[in-house]
N, C-alpha and C positions, 0 to 999 in steps of 0.2 A: 530574567528576561532572555528570550530566545532570539531576539532580533537586535542587531547592532546598527547604530547610525554612523554612516561614513561622513568624513569631512565635507564631501561634495554635496551632502544633503540626501544622498540615496541611502537605502537600507538594504540589509541582507540578513538572511537567516544564519544562525550559528550552525556549525557542524554538530549534528545530534550526538555524535560520539564524544564530544567535548563538554556536553551538558550533563549535570548530575541527574540521577533518577528522580530526586525530589523536585528539581526544577521542571522536569518533563511532566511529572504527575500534577504539579501545580498549574501547568498549562492545559491540563485535561487529557493528557496522554497516558495510557496504561499499556503494559506489556500485553501483546496479542500475538497470536500465531500469524505468520506471514500470509497464509491463504485467507484468513479472515480479513486482514487488512486489504488485500486485493479485492476480495468480494465486496467489501464495504465501499471501496472506490468505484467499482462497477455499478453498484446500486446508486451511488451518488450521481454518477454520470447519466444514469437512466431514470432520474427523478424518483428513486425509491421503488420502482416497479420491477419486481423479480422476473416477470415474464419477458420484459424488455431486455434484461441482461442475457437471457438464454437466446434471444433473437438477434443479439448485437451483430452488426455487420461492419463494425470499425476494425477490420482485420489488420490495419496498420498500427493499431494501439499495442504497445508492448505488453499490456495486461490481457489482451484478448484471449490467448490460449489458456489462461488461468482463471477465467471468469466464472467457471463452474466450481471453483473452490478447491481444485486439485491440480497437481503438476502433471500435464499430459506427457511429459518426457520421462517421468519416473517409471521404473520397472514395476510391473504388478507384484504384489506380495508373493514371496516365495521364489521369485525369479532373480535372485542375486547374481553377482558376477560369476561367470563360469570359467 
């Protein structure tokens, strides 16, 4: 179980770092690359329409800069620290 019931009747999700891999898998979660997870959430937000993800204007969203599946802050390949 990934959700706990509090004495006041409310619920809260467990910290995923404290949950076993088996329990995560049983809940339908698999290890994925972070950029894939972000892209998946963007597609979910845009009702599965890929063209809407590229047109997204929700610039206040923390995922907005990453919606294309890449880290825009990462240095291009071959341009390591100098």
